[in-house]
N, C-alpha and C positions, 0 to 999 in steps of 0.2 A: 605670643602665638596669634591672639585673635587680633592685636594690631600689627602685625608684621604685613608686609607688601601693602598694595595698594588700595583694599579695602579691608574693613574693621568687620569684622563679625564673630559670633560666639558658638556657631553653626557650627558643630563638630563637624560635619560631610567638609564643608566648605574649608574650615582650618586643617584637616588632614590634606587636603587637595594640595595645598600651598606646599613651596619648592623652600625649604628655608637651607641654608648652609650648613657645613659638615660641623664647623666650631657650635654657630647656635644651634645645632641638634645634640651635641654631645652635651655642651652646658643646660640642655632642657630636661634630657636621658636623666643625667645624673642628678639633678633636683627632683623627677619625677621619681625615682629611683628610691631615694633618700624616704620621700614622704610616703609612697607606697609601700617601701623596705619595713618600716615601723609597722603599718598595718599588717601585711601578709604574715608573721614575721621574717625578719631576714637578719642572720646574726652581722653584726653587733646591736641590731635595733631593736631586739628580743626582750630584753630585760623586763618591760612592763609585763607582758604576758602573764608570768606566773605567778606574780603580786594579785594583778587585775581578777587572776582566777583564784586566789586562794582569800580574796575579798568577798565574791560575788555568791550570791544565790544560784541554786540550780537551773531556773529558769534564765536565770542571764548567763550560766556558761553555758546553755544550751544553745541560747541565739550567738554569743561570743564564736563559741566554735564551729558551729554550723551553717554562722551566715556573713557573720561580721569580717572573719578572717578572710576569708574569701572574697570578699570588695577589694582586698588590696593584689589578690594574683589578676583579677578580672580586670582591674584598673591598669596594671601592667601590659596585659596583653591587647587594651582597649588604647592606652595612650602613648605607652614605650615602644612599643612592637608594632601597631598598628600606623602610627602617625611619624613615629622615627625610627623608619627602617634602617636606613645606613649607621645612626648611631647605634640602633641596635646590633650588627654586625661589629661591632665595636667593642661593646661591652658583653658580647655573649662569651665568651669565656670567663670572664668574672662572673657572671651568672651563674655559670657551670660552678666553679670553684664555690661559690658562695652556699650554690645548694649542696655540693659535696660537705662542707663542714656543717650546714643546718642540722645532713642527716645523723654523721658520725657524733659531734659534741652534742648536739641535743638527746641522744639516746644515750650516751655516758653518764651525761648528767640527769637524764629520766632515771637510771639505774640507779643511783644513788643519794633520790629523794626520799624521804620518810612519810611524808604526806600524801596522802590518793590525787589531791587536788592539785599538787606540785607535781607530781609524777607523769599524768594525764596532761598538763597543759604543758611540759616539754616533748612529749612525747606528739603531740599537734603541732609544734617547733619540725621537730623533726620529720615529720610526714610531707611537711610542707615544703621542704627541699628538692624532692620529686619534682613540684612543680617548675620551679626553677631550672632544672635539669632541663625538663620539657619543654620549656619555652626555648631554651637556650639549642635543640638538637638542630632545627634547619628542615626537621623532618617532617612528614604529615602523619606517621604513626605519633611521635614523638611530642607534637602540639597538642593532638587528641590526647594524648595519654596525661596533659599536665592538666589541661580540662577534666576531665575526668576522675583525676583523683582529686580534685579542690570538690566534686560531687560527692565523691564517694566519703573523703574525709569528713564534710560537712555531715554527711550520715552517721558515721561511726563514733565521730566526735561528740556529736550530741547524746547519743545512747549511751558514750562514758559517763560522761557527764552526768545525765539523769540518773543511771545507779550511783553515782557518786553521793546523790543527795539524797537518793533511796536508804543507800548505806548508813549515812550520817544521821538523817531521822529517826532509825532503827538504836545507834551505838553512841551517836552523839560524842564522837571522835572522827576524825581524820587522818591520826597515826598508826601506820600501820603497825608497830610496838606493842598497841595496843590493843590489837583486835587477836585474830584467830580462832580459828576453827567458827565461824561463823556460821561456814555451807551446814554444820549440823541441823540446825532449827530454821534455818532457812533456804529451803530446796529451791524454789523459787528465783530467789536473787542468785542464788547457785548457779543455774543454769542459764540467766540472763549474764552473768559477769562473764564465764566463761563464752557464749556465744558472742558475744560483742568484742571480746577480748581475741577469740580466733580471728574477728574480722578484722580486726585492728594490725595485727600479726602477719595479714596478708595473706590467709591460709585459701586456698584455692577453690572455684566456687563462690567465693565472695568479691565484692566489688572491689577492695584494697589490692588482690590478687592480680587484678585486670590492669588496674591505673597502672601500678608499676611495674607491669610486665611493657607494658605499651612503653613507657618511658624508656626502660632497657635497653627493649628494641630498637625506639627513634635514634636513643642518641648511638648505640654500638653500631648502627647501620649509617650514620652520617657521613659524608662523603667532605664535611667542613674541615673537623679537626684530623690533626695526627693520629694516625695508629697506637702513639705511646701515650698521648693522653687520654686517648679512649681508653685505653687497657688500665690506667691507673684511677680514671675514673669510676668505671665502673666495679672496679676492684672497692674502691675504699666505699661508694653505697652501698656494693653488697655486704661490703661487713656490716652497715647501719642496718641492713637489713637481717642478717643474722643476731645482730643484739635487739633488737625490738622482739622478738618470743622470749629472748633471755630475761628481761626486765618487766616483761608481761606477766608471764609466767610466774615469774619468781614474786609477785605480788598478789596473783590469786593461789599462791601456797601460800604466802604470809596470812593472807587477805581470811580466807575460806578453808582450808585445811588444819590439817593437826589439830593437837588438844586444845579446848577451851578455854578462853580465858575465864577463868572464876571470878576474877573480881569485875569485869565485864560482864556477866550474866547474870550478878549477885543485884548488880544496880540498874540494868537496862533489860526490858523485857525484848525480846528479838521476836517479833512476829512476821511472818514471810509476806511476799510480796502480796499486793491487793488486786481483784482485776483491773483495775485502772492502770495502775503499772506494768503488770502483765502487756495489757494490746499498748501502752505505748511502746516499748521498745519491740513488741510486734508487728506495728504500722514502720517502724525504722527499719528493721530486720529484713522484711518483706521487698524492700527496696535495694538492700544490701546485696541479698541471695540474687534477686532477680535479674540486675545488673551483672553480679560476678557468672550466672549462668549464660544471659544472654545481653552482651554490651551494647548491643546495636540497638537495644531499646532507646538509648541516651546518646549513642555519640552520633544518631542517624539524625539527630537536633541540630547540632551544630558540625556536623562535620563537613558540609560546602562552605562554611566561611572560615574554618580552619586551616582548611586547604588553601582558600584564595590567599589567606594571610600570611600561611610558608611561603608558595608564590612569590607573595612582596618581598620578604625578606630576602630569600633567596636570590632574589637580584641585586641586591645589597652588598654582596658576596663578589668580589671582581671575577675571580677562577669560575665560578660559576654563571655569573652572568655573562662572561664570555662564550660560553656553550649552550645558553638558552636562548628560543628566541626574546626579544624584546618586547613587552608588554607596556599599557598605558597604565597610569596610578590607576585612574577611574576603572580599569579592567579587574585590575588586582587590588586594590585598598578594600579590605574589606568593612570599615569604617563606611564607605560610601554606600554601601549594600543595603537591603532592607533586610532585617531581622528572618532568618529563615522561618516556615513556619512547621511547626510540628507534624511529623509523618510525611513531608517532601523528599 
């Protein structure tokens, strides 16, 4: 991309302004999709994530789930969608299908996991499926929901993995079969696990609910796809939404409820959460609840950019381009725009 055309440049604004042939766009889009699909992660390029989480420490978990995975989604928006809009119009149905597979497959796999780390890791993969569907919705609401889902899951995923570390420090095990009833002696940990799990299963009033709802509304109101395809995708994504509380509530039941594991209690001192741990979870729950109650506090930061991005890619859909006014690349491409200021 840097060497294409008359000028050689590594400036992203100049690269985005170049006109690439459609075959080249498709080739580049496919390469970027594989590269960033590993990072996001997208099925079937996701297999590294559960193993990485299984070996990492709690701080590494929080950075990986809260920040690093979202770089894959950001790169897809910045490079694939923003720089290769014509190819995105071709690949969009594939992104939707991969998103649905992510949601349903990872939710079912998470339900079968017996390790806390791997269960939450597959939960992260499942939630990233909504990002793909939102990106491919060709609507302002869906695109905004995809970005909000990345922000929301960054907070929720970090909180859940922090609690995994807190629980491991006290029980020295990650296997649900070896736990049970730990909420009896760790009441603060019990409350924090419950609150963060409710956020992850998209309880109304929390950020996950708003983000997933925006993706559903954006995709279901899209005029790009056929009604049959939209109904099928929404139905399968809704199945994933139903599976999420099943595996999360089942995890809470095995971890916190029921009789105490006498062997665990005899060998480990189950100390309740310390003030610093409560403060960390509280610092994550405040924005989770704040975004859930008033999502505009975040969406206003990037809405102007996502609206222009949606307008750009809609120009690449022939049936839509015929019915809309022609806009220049410089007017529509958000890559060539300055980043929006907070509160503007």
